[in-house]
C-alpha positions in Angstrom: 0.0 0.1 0.2 1.5 3.4 -1.0 2.1 5.7 1.8 1.7 9.7 1.5 3.0 12.4 3.2 0.6 15.0 4.8 0.7 18.6 5.6 -1.8 20.4 8.0 -1.5 24.0 8.3 -1.1 25.6 11.6 -4.3 27.8 10.8 -6.4 24.4 10.1 -5.0 22.5 13.6 -5.9 25.7 15.4 -9.6 25.6 14.1 -9.6 22.1 14.8 -8.1 22.2 18.6 -9.5 25.5 19.7 -12.3 23.8 21.1 -14.7 25.7 18.2 -14.3 22.8 15.8 -17.2 21.9 13.8 -18.1 20.1 10.8 -16.5 22.9 8.4 -13.5 22.2 10.0 -13.1 18.8 9.3 -14.4 18.8 6.1 -11.6 21.6 5.4 -9.2 19.0 7.1 -10.6 16.0 4.7 -10.4 18.1 1.7 -6.5 19.1 2.5 -5.6 15.8 2.6 -7.3 14.2 -0.1 -6.2 17.2 -2.6 -2.7 16.1 -1.2 -3.0 12.5 -1.9 -4.4 13.2 -5.3 -1.3 15.6 -6.0 0.9 12.6 -4.8 -0.8 10.1 -7.0 0.1 12.4 -10.1 3.7 12.6 -8.8 3.7 8.9 -8.8 2.3 8.2 -12.2 4.1 10.6 -14.0 7.4 9.6 -12.0 8.2 13.4 -11.2 7.1 16.6 -9.3 5.9 19.3 -10.6 8.3 21.2 -12.5 10.7 18.5 -12.1 13.2 17.8 -14.9 13.8 14.2 -14.9 14.7 11.5 -17.7 12.9 9.4 -15.7 9.4 11.7 -16.2 6.6 9.7 -17.7 4.5 12.8 -18.8 3.4 16.2 -18.0 0.4 17.9 -16.2 -2.1 19.7 -17.7 -3.7 21.9 -14.7 -6.4 20.3 -12.6 -10.7 20.5 -12.6 -12.7 20.4 -10.1 -14.6 17.2 -8.4 -17.4 17.8 -5.5 -18.1 14.4 -3.8 -20.5 14.8 -0.8 -19.7 13.5 2.5 -21.3 13.3 6.4 -19.3 16.2 7.0 -20.5 18.4 3.9 -19.3 18.8 0.1 -15.8 18.9 -0.4 -14.2 20.2 -3.8 -11.0 18.1 -4.9 -8.6 19.3 -7.7 -8.2 16.5 -9.9 -5.1 16.4 -11.7 -5.0 16.4 -15.6 -2.3 14.7 -17.7 -1.0 15.8 -20.9 -1.6 13.3 -23.8 -2.7 10.6 -21.1 -5.3 9.8 -18.4 -5.1 10.5 -14.5 -5.8 7.3 -12.5 -6.9 7.1 -9.0 -9.3 4.8 -6.8 -9.8 7.3 -4.6 -13.2 8.2 -5.2 -14.8 4.9 -5.9 -14.7 3.0 -2.4 -14.9 6.2 -0.7 -18.2 6.9 -2.0 -19.9 3.6 -2.5 -21.6 3.4 0.7 -22.0 7.2 1.1 -24.1 7.3 -2.1 -26.3 4.5 -1.5 -27.1 5.7 2.2 -27.9 9.2 0.8 -29.3 8.4 -2.7 -31.8 6.4 -0.5 -32.7 9.2 1.7 -32.9 11.5 -1.0 -34.9 9.5 -3.0 -37.8 9.1 -0.1 -37.7 13.1 0.6 -38.5 13.7 -3.3 -41.0 10.8 -4.0 -43.0 12.2 -0.9 -42.6 9.1 1.5 -40.2 10.6 4.0 -40.8 11.5 7.2 -39.6 14.5 9.0 -36.9 12.5 10.7 -36.0 11.6 7.5 -35.6 15.0 6.3 -33.7 15.9 9.0 -31.0 12.7 8.5 -30.4 13.9 4.6 -29.5 17.5 5.5 -27.1 16.2 8.3 -25.5 14.0 5.7 -25.6 16.3 2.8 -25.9 20.0 4.0 -28.0 20.7 0.9 -31.2 20.3 -0.8 -31.1 17.7 -3.8 -33.3 18.0 -6.9 -34.1 15.0 -9.1 -31.4 15.8 -12.1 -28.6 15.3 -8.9 -30.4 12.0 -7.8 -30.5 10.8 -11.5 -26.6 11.7 -11.9 -25.5 9.7 -8.9 -27.4 7.1 -9.7 -26.0 6.9 -13.2 -22.1 6.5 -11.1 -23.2 4.0 -8.6 -25.7 1.3 -10.2 -23.7 0.2 -12.8 -21.2 -0.7 -10.5 -23.2 -2.5 -7.8 -24.9 -4.5 -11.1 -21.5 -5.3 -12.5 -20.5 -6.7 -9.3 -23.8 -8.4 -8.7 -23.8 -9.9 -12.3 -19.9 -10.9 -12.3 -18.6 -14.5 -13.5 -17.9 -16.7 -10.5 -14.6 -18.0 -11.6 -13.7 -20.2 -8.5 -14.9 -23.3 -6.9 -17.1 -22.8 -3.7 -17.5 -26.0 -1.8 -19.9 -24.4 1.0 -22.2 -22.0 0.3 -24.6 -20.3 3.0 -28.2 -18.8 1.8 -30.5 -16.7 3.9 -33.3 -14.2 3.1 -34.5 -11.2 4.8 -37.8 -8.9 4.3 -37.6 -5.2 3.7 -40.5 -2.5 2.9 -40.5 -1.3 -0.7 -43.0 0.9 -1.7 -44.6 0.3 -5.3 -47.4 1.2 -6.8 -48.2 3.9 -4.1 -48.3 1.0 -1.8 -45.9 -0.5 0.8 -44.7 -3.9 0.1 -42.5 -6.6 2.3 -40.1 -7.7 0.0 -37.3 -10.9 -0.1 -34.0 -10.3 0.0 -32.1 -13.2 -1.0 -28.2 -13.1 0.0 -25.5 -15.9 -0.8 -22.1 -16.1 0.7 -19.6 -19.0 -0.3 -16.3 -20.0 1.0 -14.1 -20.6 -2.1 -11.0 -23.3 -2.0 -8.6 -20.7 -1.3 -10.6 -20.6 2.1 -11.9 -16.9 2.2 -15.6 -16.2 2.1 -17.3 -13.9 -0.6 -20.2 -12.4 -1.2 -21.9 -14.5 -4.4 -24.7 -12.2 -4.9 -28.3 -10.7 -3.7 -31.6 -10.7 -5.5 -35.1 -9.4 -4.4 -38.2 -11.6 -5.0 -41.8 -10.8 -4.2 -41.6 -13.3 -1.7 -39.4 -16.2 -0.3 -41.0 -18.5 -2.5 -39.7 -21.9 -4.3 -39.8 -19.9 -7.4 -37.8 -16.7 -6.1 -34.8 -18.9 -4.9 -35.1 -21.2 -7.9 -34.6 -17.9 -10.2 -31.8 -16.9 -7.7 -30.2 -20.4 -7.8 -30.3 -20.6 -11.4 -28.5 -17.0 -11.7 -25.7 -18.1 -9.4 -25.5 -21.4 -11.8 -25.3 -19.2 -15.0 -22.8 -17.0 -13.4 -20.3 -20.1 -12.9 -21.2 -21.2 -9.5 -19.5 -25.0 -9.6 -17.7 -27.0 -7.0 -20.6 -27.3 -4.3 -20.2 -29.8 -1.8 -23.0 -28.3 0.9 -25.4 -25.4 1.2 -26.6 -24.5 4.4 -29.6 -22.5 5.0 -33.0 -22.7 7.4 -36.1 -24.7 7.0 -38.2 -22.2 4.7 -40.2 -24.4 2.5 -39.9 -22.6 -0.8 -36.2 -22.5 -0.5 -35.6 -26.3 0.2 -37.5 -27.4 -2.7 -36.0 -25.1 -4.7 -32.3 -26.4 -3.5 -33.6 -30.2 -4.2 -34.9 -28.9 -8.0 -32.1 -26.7 -9.0 -29.0 -27.8 -7.1 -29.6 -31.6 -7.6 -26.8 -34.0 -6.1 -25.5 -31.4 -3.4 -26.0 -32.0 0.2 -28.3 -29.9 2.4 -27.7 -28.9 5.6 -30.5 -27.6 8.0 -29.4 -24.7 10.2 -28.7 -26.3 13.5 -29.3 -22.6 15.1 -32.5 -22.4 14.0 -33.5 -26.3 14.4 -32.3 -26.0 18.0 -35.2 -23.0 18.1 -37.9 -25.2 16.4 -37.0 -28.1 19.0 -37.0 -26.0 22.0 -40.3 -24.1 21.3 -41.9 -27.2 20.8 -41.0 -28.5 24.3 -42.2 -27.9 27.8 -40.6 -24.6 29.5 -39.1 -26.9 32.1 -37.4 -29.3 30.3 -35.9 -27.0 27.6 -32.3 -26.8 29.4 -31.9 -30.6 29.6 -33.0 -31.0 26.1 -31.1 -28.4 24.8 -27.9 -30.4 26.1 -28.8 -33.5 24.6 -29.6 -32.0 21.4 -26.3 -30.1 21.6 -24.3 -33.6 22.4 -26.0 -34.9 18.8 -24.9 -32.1 17.0 -20.8 -32.6 18.4 -21.0 -36.2 17.9 -17.9 -37.6 16.2 -19.6 -39.6 13.3 -22.9 -40.1 11.8 -23.3 -43.6 14.0 -22.8 -41.5 17.4 -25.2 -39.0 16.5 -27.9 -41.7 15.7 -27.1 -43.5 19.0 -27.4 -40.1 20.8 -30.8 -39.6 19.0 -32.2 -42.9 20.0 -31.1 -42.2 23.7 -32.4 -38.5 23.9 -35.9 -39.6 22.0 -36.4 -42.5 24.7 -35.8 -40.2 27.6 -38.0 -37.2 26.5 -40.7 -39.0 24.2 -43.4 -38.7 26.9 -41.9 -35.2 28.6 -41.7 -33.4 25.1 -43.4 -35.6 22.5 -44.0 -32.7 20.0 -40.2 -31.8 20.9 -39.2 -35.3 19.9 -41.3 -35.6 16.5 -39.4 -32.4 15.4 -36.1 -33.6 16.3 -36.9 -37.1 14.6 -38.0 -35.3 11.4 -35.1 -33.0 11.0 -32.5 -35.4 12.6 -30.9 -36.2 9.1 -30.7 -32.7 7.5 -29.7 -31.1 10.8 -26.6 -33.7 10.8 -25.7 -34.0 7.2 -22.6 -31.8 8.2 -21.2 -34.8 9.8 -20.2 -36.2 6.6 -17.2 -33.5 6.5 -13.9 -33.8 8.4 -14.4 -32.4 12.0 -12.6 -29.2 10.8 -15.1 -27.8 8.8 -18.5 -28.7 10.6 -18.5 -26.0 12.9 -18.4 -22.7 10.4 -20.7 -25.0 8.1 -23.4 -26.2 10.4 -25.6 -22.9 10.8 -26.0 -20.0 9.0 -24.6 -17.7 12.1 -22.4 -16.1 9.6 -25.2 -14.7 7.4 -27.0 -14.1 10.2 -24.1 -11.3 11.6 -24.2 -10.3 7.7 -28.1 -9.3 7.9 -27.5 -7.6 11.1 -25.3 -5.0 9.7 -27.9 -4.5 6.6 -30.3 -4.1 9.4 -28.8 -1.6 11.0 -28.7 0.4 7.9 -32.3 -0.6 7.0 -33.4 1.2 10.1 -32.4 4.4 9.1 -34.2 4.2 5.8 -37.2 2.3 7.2 -39.2 2.4 3.7 -37.2 2.0 0.3 -38.7 4.4 -2.3 -38.1 1.5 -4.6 -36.4 -1.8 -5.5 -33.3 -0.2 -7.5 -32.8 1.9 -4.2 -33.2 -1.0 -1.9 -30.5 -3.2 -4.3 -28.2 -0.1 -4.4 -27.9 0.2 -0.6 -27.5 -3.5 0.0 -25.1 -3.7 -3.0 -22.8 -1.1 -2.2 -22.1 -2.5 1.4 -22.0 -6.1 0.1 -19.2 -4.8 -2.3 -17.3 -3.2 0.6 -17.6 -6.2 2.7 -16.6 -8.4 -0.3 -13.5 -6.2 -0.6 -12.9 -6.5 3.3 -12.9 -10.5 3.4 -10.3 -10.9 0.3 -8.1 -9.1 2.4 -8.6 -10.9 5.8 -6.7 -14.2 7.0 -8.0 -17.4 5.8 -11.1 -18.4 7.0 -11.0 -22.1 6.5 -8.0 -23.9 5.5 -9.2 -26.2 2.3 -6.1 -28.5 2.5 -7.8 -31.1 4.5 -11.1 -30.7 2.4 -8.9 -31.6 -0.7 -7.5 -34.8 1.1 -11.1 -36.1 1.9 -12.2 -35.4 -1.7 -9.9 -37.9 -2.9 -10.8 -40.7 -0.2 -14.5 -40.2 -0.3 -14.7 -41.8 -3.6 -13.8 -45.0 -2.1 -16.3 -47.9 -1.9 -16.6 -47.0 2.0 -17.2 -43.3 1.9 -20.8 -42.3 2.5 -22.1 -39.3 1.4 -25.6 -37.8 2.0 -26.9 -36.5 -1.3 -30.1 -34.7 -1.9 -32.2 -36.9 -4.4 
């Protein structure tokens, strides 16, 4: 990562630390720093300072042009360098503004379409410090929407042995009414051991048809090498997996399954039942899990018959993960990783409350997922896949037993 030396004027420092600091002072500081970064990037690209004479120079400056960006501390005017007989290259604006633009656009659209509340209007002014016309919104959409669309339709070039899918519902205004729409999100773990957001799709409902269209889109983009899909037990989702992802093991989320069992159990027995079910989930192999199941059912069949029926009915799907080596079970047996992602989405959605249209919904969530995806790509390995590659070789032996969706 490139490092740049930033200078801050004494006057600006005085504004910041005099006890009278406000957004304008922070904006001035940010504007000064970003302009210096742009100047440094131009020097780096040309391999020469302004007016410097050197044989290594790669071109010449040709002045600057103003570029305005809107941030939470106000509008910043940046002086973007021009390169004679060439093009100045920088990634400074793209990532910095994606989340910012998505949130601002959603709020602005709410105000413009007359569906906002007084609170949302105040938030918009705090974020932007100005009024926005429809033409401004349209122009910003032109810059952001193609980026989100390109990311959400990009080819999937890796193998993803593990895929986790989930959906959450959000309110969208359509045809003058507010509707609840399902937002389907898929994440995967590829053979390099890192997580990746595979994509999202908005559906009218969380139906078999909606999930089927989502899976078809993922397959058309190149989704391959999937060993296991983990999700909750939503009927439409499970049917879509069986229909469109044949030959792939489906793992029922153990967290959701445990909740279903305990909801059907008497309150006085829930803690004891939880401990027994947890021992089934943690069993070393399918044979041990089956033995623990029989013991648990025998013990609680009279005290909690409905809970035991739920346990028996979902046992095979909830313990499908036992086909994998031990080190891969914890992070693939639940959708907890997706649930944490959903919490982050909900935190931002609570500010919006009602999206003015589907485009606004995809824009905000897509921009957030893009940044998260970039963060995951640079983080440490989530799962070491060496053991999985070895398991793939040995499971083809006659003694290997693999549960598959029929």
